[in-house]
Each structure stands twice: as structure tokens, then as C-alpha cells.
TORDREN-533663 format. One line per 3 residues: for each residue x, y, z of C-alpha. Coordinates in steps of 0.5 Angstrom, whole numbers, plus 2048, in hexadecimal, padded with zeros to 3 digits. Layout:
BEGIN
X Y Z ~ ... .
This chain:
BEGIN
801 939 8DE ~ 7FD 93F 8DD ~ 7F5 940 8DC .
7F4 942 8D5 ~ 7EC 945 8D4 ~ 7E9 947 8CC .
7E4 94D 8CC ~ 7E1 94B 8C5 ~ 7DD 952 8C3 .
7DA 951 8BC ~ 7DA 957 8B8 ~ 7D3 95B 8B8 .
7CF 954 8B7 ~ 7C9 957 8B5 ~ 7CC 95A 8B0 .
7D0 956 8AE ~ 7CB 94F 8AE ~ 7C6 954 8A9 .
7CC 956 8A5 ~ 7CE 94E 8A3 ~ 7C8 94C 8A2 .
7C7 952 89C ~ 7CB 953 899 ~ 7CA 95A 896 .
7CA 95D 89D ~ 7D2 95C 89D ~ 7D6 962 89E .
7D0 966 89F ~ 7CD 96A 8A5 ~ 7C9 964 8AA .
7C5 967 8AF ~ 7C0 961 8B3 ~ 7BB 964 8B8 .
7B5 969 8B6 ~ 7B3 96B 8AF ~ 7B6 973 8B0 .
7AE 975 8AF ~ 7AD 972 8B5 ~ 7AD 972 8BC .
7B2 96E 8BF ~ 7BB 96D 8BF ~ 7BF 969 8BC .
7C1 962 8BF ~ 7C7 961 8BA ~ 7CC 965 8B4 .
7D2 963 8B0 ~ 7D8 965 8B0 ~ 7D6 969 8A9 .
7D0 96D 8AD ~ 7D4 96E 8B3 ~ 7D8 972 8AF .
7D3 978 8B0 ~ 7D3 978 8B8 ~ 7CE 972 8B7 .
7CD 96D 8BE ~ 7C9 969 8C0 ~ 7C4 96C 8C4 .
7C2 973 8C2 ~ 7BD 975 8BE ~ 7BB 972 8B8 .
7B9 979 8B6 ~ 7BF 97B 8B7 ~ 7C3 976 8B3 .
7BF 977 8AE ~ 7C1 97F 8AE ~ 7C8 97D 8AF .
7C8 979 8A9 ~ 7C2 97A 8A3 ~ 7C4 974 89F .
7C4 96F 8A5 ~ 7C1 968 8A5 ~ 7BC 968 8AA .
7BA 960 8AC ~ 7B7 95D 8B0 ~ 7BA 957 8B6 .
7B9 951 8B4 ~ 7BB 94D 8BA ~ 7B9 946 8B8 .
7BE 947 8B3 ~ 7C4 94A 8B7 ~ 7C3 944 8BD .
7C4 940 8B8 ~ 7CB 943 8B6 ~ 7CD 943 8BD .
7CB 93C 8BF ~ 7D0 93A 8B9 ~ 7D5 93E 8BC .
7D5 93C 8C3 ~ 7D4 935 8BF ~ 7DA 938 8BC .
7DE 939 8C4 ~ 7DC 932 8C7 ~ 7E1 92F 8C2 .
7E6 933 8C4 ~ 7E5 932 8CC ~ 7DE 931 8D0 .
7E1 937 8D6 ~ 7DD 93B 8D1 ~ 7D8 941 8D5 .
7D3 943 8CF ~ 7D2 94B 8D1 ~ 7CC 94C 8CB .
7CA 94A 8C5 ~ 7D1 94E 8C1 ~ 7D7 94C 8C7 .
7D9 949 8CC ~ 7DE 945 8D1 ~ 7E3 940 8D0 .
7E8 93D 8D4 ~ 7EE 939 8D0 ~ 7F3 939 8D6 .
7F2 931 8D4 ~ 7F2 931 8CC ~ 7F8 934 8CB .
7FC 92D 8CC ~ 7F8 92B 8C5 ~ 7F6 932 8C2 .
7FD 936 8C4 ~ 7FD 93C 8C7 ~ 7F7 941 8C9 .
7F9 945 8C3 ~ 7F8 940 8BE ~ 7F3 93C 8C1 .
7EF 943 8BF ~ 7F1 943 8B9 ~ 7EE 93E 8B7 .
7E9 93E 8BB ~ 7E8 946 8B6 ~ 7E9 941 8AF .
7E4 93C 8B2 ~ 7DF 940 8B3 ~ 7E0 944 8AD .
7E0 93E 8A9 ~ 7DA 93C 8AA ~ 7D6 940 8AB .
7D9 947 8A8 ~ 7DA 94C 8AD ~ 7DF 94F 8B1 .
7E1 94E 8B9 ~ 7E6 954 8BD ~ 7E8 94E 8C2 .
7ED 951 8C8 ~ 7F2 94C 8CC ~ 7F4 94D 8D3 .
7F5 94A 8DB ~ 7EE 94C 8DD ~ 7E7 94F 8D9 .
7E8 956 8DB ~ 7ED 957 8D7 ~ 7EC 952 8D1 .
7E6 956 8D1 ~ 7E8 95C 8D0 ~ 7EE 959 8CC .
7E8 957 8C6 ~ 7E6 95E 8C6 ~ 7EC 961 8C5 .
7EE 95E 8BC ~ 7E7 95E 8BA ~ 7E3 95B 8B5 .
7E7 956 8B5 ~ 7ED 957 8BA ~ 7F1 952 8BE .
7F5 955 8C4 ~ 7F9 952 8C9 ~ 7FA 955 8D0 .
801 952 8D3 ~ 800 950 8D8 ~ 806 950 8DE .
804 955 8E3 ~ 808 95C 8E1 ~ 806 95B 8DA .
7FF 95C 8DB ~ 7FF 961 8E0 ~ 803 965 8D9 .
7FF 962 8D5 ~ 7F8 965 8D8 ~ 7FB 96B 8DB .
7FA 971 8D5 ~ 7F2 96E 8D4 ~ 7EE 972 8D5 .
7EA 970 8DC ~ 7E3 970 8D9 ~ 7E5 969 8D6 .
7E6 966 8DD ~ 7DF 962 8DE ~ 7DA 966 8E4 .
7DD 96C 8E0 ~ 7D7 96E 8DD ~ 7D6 976 8DC .
7D4 97A 8E2 ~ 7DA 976 8E6 ~ 7DF 978 8E0 .
7DE 980 8E1 ~ 7DE 980 8E8 ~ 7E5 97C 8E6 .
7E7 981 8E2 ~ 7E5 986 8E7 ~ 7EA 985 8EB .
7F0 983 8E6 ~ 7EE 97D 8E5 ~ 7EE 97A 8DD .
7F3 975 8DB ~ 7F2 96F 8DE ~ 7FB 970 8E0 .
7F6 975 8E4 ~ 7F3 971 8E9 ~ 7F8 96D 8EA .
7FC 973 8ED ~ 7F6 975 8F1 ~ 7F6 971 8F9 .
7F1 96D 8FA ~ 7EF 972 901 ~ 7EE 977 8FD .
7EA 974 8F6 ~ 7E4 972 8FD ~ 7E3 978 8FE .
7E1 97A 8F7 ~ 7DD 973 8F5 ~ 7DC 96F 8FB .
7E1 96A 8FE ~ 7DE 963 8FA ~ 7DE 967 8F4 .
7E6 969 8F5 ~ 7E8 962 8F6 ~ 7E4 961 8EF .
7E8 967 8ED ~ 7EE 966 8F0 ~ 7F0 95E 8EE .
7EE 95F 8E6 ~ 7F2 964 8E5 ~ 7F6 95F 8E6 .
7F4 95A 8E2 ~ 7F2 956 8E8 ~ 7EC 952 8E7 .
7E9 94B 8EA ~ 7E5 949 8E7 ~ 7E4 941 8E3 .
7DF 940 8DD ~ 7D7 93E 8DF ~ 7D5 939 8DA .
7CD 93A 8DA ~ 7CD 933 8D8 ~ 7CF 92F 8E0 .
7CF 928 8DD ~ 7D4 92A 8DA ~ 7DA 92B 8E1 .
7D8 92C 8E7 ~ 7DE 931 8EB ~ 7E0 934 8F2 .
7E4 939 8F4 ~ 7E7 93C 8FB ~ 7EA 942 8FA .
7EE 944 901 ~ 7ED 94A 906 ~ 7F5 94A 907 .
7F9 947 901 ~ 7FC 940 906 ~ 802 93B 906 .
7FD 936 90B ~ 7FD 931 907 ~ 7F8 92D 90C .
7F4 933 90C ~ 7F3 933 904 ~ 7F3 92C 904 .
7ED 92C 909 ~ 7E9 931 904 ~ 7EB 92D 8FD .
7E6 927 902 ~ 7E1 92C 902 ~ 7E1 92E 8FB .
7E1 927 8FA ~ 7DA 925 8FE ~ 7D8 92A 8FB .
7D9 928 8F4 ~ 7D7 921 8F5 ~ 7D0 923 8F8 .
7CE 927 8F2 ~ 7D1 921 8EC ~ 7CD 91D 8F1 .
7C6 922 8F1 ~ 7C8 923 8E9 ~ 7C7 91B 8E9 .
7CE 91B 8E5 ~ 7D5 917 8E6 ~ 7DB 919 8E5 .
7E0 918 8E0 ~ 7E6 91D 8E2 ~ 7E9 921 8E9 .
7EC 928 8E7 ~ 7F0 92A 8ED ~ 7F0 932 8ED .
7F6 938 8F1 ~ 7F8 93E 8EF ~ 7FD 940 8F3 .
800 947 8F6 ~ 801 94C 8F0 ~ 7FB 948 8EC .
7FF 943 8E8 ~ 7FA 93E 8E8 ~ 7FC 936 8E7 .
7F6 930 8E6 ~ 7F6 929 8E6 ~ 7F2 924 8E4 .
7F1 91C 8E3 ~ 7EC 918 8E0 ~ 7E9 913 8E5 .
7E9 90A 8E3 ~ 7E1 90B 8E5 ~ 7DD 90F 8E5 .
7DC 912 8EC ~ 7D6 916 8F0 ~ 7D7 914 8F8 .
7DC 91A 8FC ~ 7E1 914 8FE ~ 7E4 913 8F8 .
7E4 91A 8F6 ~ 7E8 91D 8FC ~ 7ED 917 8FB .
7EE 918 8F4 ~ 7EE 921 8F6 ~ 7F4 91F 8FC .
7F6 91B 8F6 ~ 7F8 921 8F2 ~ 7F9 926 8F8 .
7FF 922 8FB ~ 802 921 8F4 ~ 804 929 8F4 .
808 92D 8F8 ~ 805 935 8FB ~ 80A 939 8F8 .
808 93E 8FA ~ 802 940 8FE ~ 7FA 93F 8FC .
7F6 943 8F9 ~ 7F0 93E 8F7 ~ 7EF 938 8F7 .
7EA 933 8F2 ~ 7E7 92D 8F1 ~ 7E2 92B 8EB .
7E1 924 8E6 ~ 7DE 924 8DF ~ 7DE 91E 8DA .
7D6 91D 8DE ~ 7D3 917 8DC ~ 7CC 914 8DE .
7CF 90D 8DF ~ 7D5 909 8E1 ~ 7DA 906 8DE .
7D8 8FF 8DE ~ 7E0 8FC 8DC ~ 7E0 8FC 8E3 .
7E7 8F9 8E6 ~ 7EA 8F3 8E8 ~ 7EA 8F5 8F0 .
7E4 8FA 8EF ~ 7DE 8F9 8F3 ~ 7D7 8FC 8F1 .
7D4 8FB 8F8 ~ 7DA 900 8FB ~ 7D9 905 8F7 .
7D1 905 8F7 ~ 7D3 906 8FE ~ 7D7 90B 8FE .
7D1 90F 8FA ~ 7CC 90D 8FF ~ 7D0 910 904 .
7D1 916 900 ~ 7CA 917 8FF ~ 7C8 916 907 .
7CE 91C 909 ~ 7CB 920 903 ~ 7C3 91F 908 .
7C6 91F 90E ~ 7CA 926 90C ~ 7C3 929 908 .
7BE 928 90D ~ 7C4 92A 913 ~ 7C9 92F 910 .
7CF 92E 90D ~ 7D3 92D 912 ~ 7CE 929 916 .
7D3 924 914 ~ 7DA 923 912 ~ 7E1 91E 90F .
7E5 91B 911 ~ 7ED 91E 912 ~ 7EF 919 90D .
7ED 919 905 ~ 7E7 913 905 ~ 7E4 915 90A .
């Protein structure tokens, strides 16, 4: 299953909240910021004000000159925060994987929600409808296989837009090619002028520019970054601020590999890291999740609910190995990941007939002892056996 990300961006958020709360302002140019006769800048502008060329960071005096009849209002941070929390709460009804970027935008990983809620487009439409119904505000949403493309798409049909980026590699390249090079993350005015001076005006031009030539212009690191984005490649994942919802760790191989034992060994190292962080949090895991990304960026995820919440390395390694051994390595592996969710503060009281609570306790105690040794003497001071449960 391909990953499905949404980028949800509220439309002219501050100004829209004011127009919602004060119906007499609807349809009028509204500017949030300092008064036009004061020193200060514009914090936000309604779409009606934007028609006069008013935008954020513009001096308020200039905004007043462009549109003398605009309504200037001071920012109401408390109110905007209230509405923002309401909107983020709506997002979390659809998926626990929400990365809030600011008061008015967020990334959502809805990959696992599709089985119940429909396609990425359908989920995006439901979110837009829910936000509009409960807050009276509109949002623009981009749907794509990664964060870069999703954010790019959310800005393509504002306001109240919904744009879906194609899934296939070639379609993504074609989708990006006609866009101005300035739409690429990391291309500011200076870099854009530099690229355009060399005839690189569109993303398509960037795609056709050899990376070595690009390196001479912007440096090796930036060239690699821009080239990957030009082809729609972005491996970043949702980063939730609430650690209690999930804990995960991933590893991207320097070279794609078909060595099953090497991949399994790396997986066990990830499991150890997740287990340590789980114990440090004081939580127990109820769900384990394996992630494999193949060469070509297709990604699969497999998860299993644990019979009893746990936080010891032995149990986590066993479940990770079971999930991994059921998968055939059909292509070279680019990335392997392991995570846990369904975190809880206490173990299940309903033990099975043959469950030994003392054995589970010993496993956790031993895992903590290993944590202490590694903390004091380094992560490589004590290794693991070749077996999953050793």
C-alpha cells in the first residue's frame, strides 16, 4: 500500500475567523495587524484584501494606501488558538498521525484510515465538510504520496480547494514539470534568481539539469535536495508532538539491499531503540507496526495487536520478527521501520491460562538492565543474540 498524506491549510485563517465571528465583515477586505497610521506590518489578509495586493509582512501603512476602505483589526491570538484546537481535534478523529505545523495547517497520515474511511480524496472531502460544518471555515487540502507533494497540492486551488497528486513516478514527474522552480521547497528569491539566470525556470528544467552542474551553482548538498524534490521524492514522515500516541524508529539503507539477514539485523536494532524509549516513557505498547519501503519508494506496513501490552525487548523482537518473516522481499529494501502505538499505563489484567506474569516481569527487568549498561558504557557495549528472543 502506498502512503497517503494530506496537507490541510485553512484559508486566510485569522481573517476568516474574524469574518465568521462578525458577519458584517463578510465580503469586505479585512486586514489583521497594525493600524495603517501606525508602524507595524500585516499579519494576515482576507481574500478580498488580497485582491488589492495586500499580503502578510507588508507594512500596514502600504496596505492602507492600497485599500483605504479596508477594515484593520488587531490580532486576537486567544480566539485563533481556540479555533485552531477545535480544528486539530477534528483532524484527530480521522487519524492519530497529525503533525501540526502552525495554528492553521497540518500534515495528516491517513494511510491506515483508508480501509474504513475511503480513498485519500474521500477522506480529504470529509475533513473539509466537517471543518466547514463545525467551524464555518473553509480549508484547502492536498493529497499525495509524500509531504512535499501534499503541501504543494494544497496551495494549487485556494480557497476551498482539493487537489490530488497522481501516484505513479512518471505521472508525478509530469505533474511537477510545468511548475515554476520557485515552488520547490528551499528555493527562495536568491536561489530562484540564480537558477533562472542559468535558464532553469521550471521544475522540468531542474529535472533535466545534471546534478553535477547543479552542484556548481548551489553546492552539493543543496543540489541533491533540489534534484530529489524535482522528481517528487520526499521520505519525511509525520512527526507527532504527542509521544504517548506512538513511538517509532526507521533506518534508510545507504544502498538498497536484498540481504534478508542484514535487514532483519537492522530491524532488531530499531526494536531495541523503540523498547528503550518505551520504557523511558513508562508506557506499554498495545500494537506493533512493521514498515518496509522497497526500491522505487512503494511502502508496505503490517501491524498486529499484542495479546498483552508490553515494553520488554524480548516480546517486541518476537512480534517484529514474526511480522518480518511473513513478508517476501520482492524487491531490494530501501527502508525498514518499527513502531508501537496503542500505548497504555498499565498491563492487561486478563492473563491467559499459560501466561506467566513473573516471566514477563523478568523480561522487563532484564531489558532495563541492558538499558543501564548501554547508558553507562555505550550503545554497542552489549549486543543481542542471533535469535529474535535472545
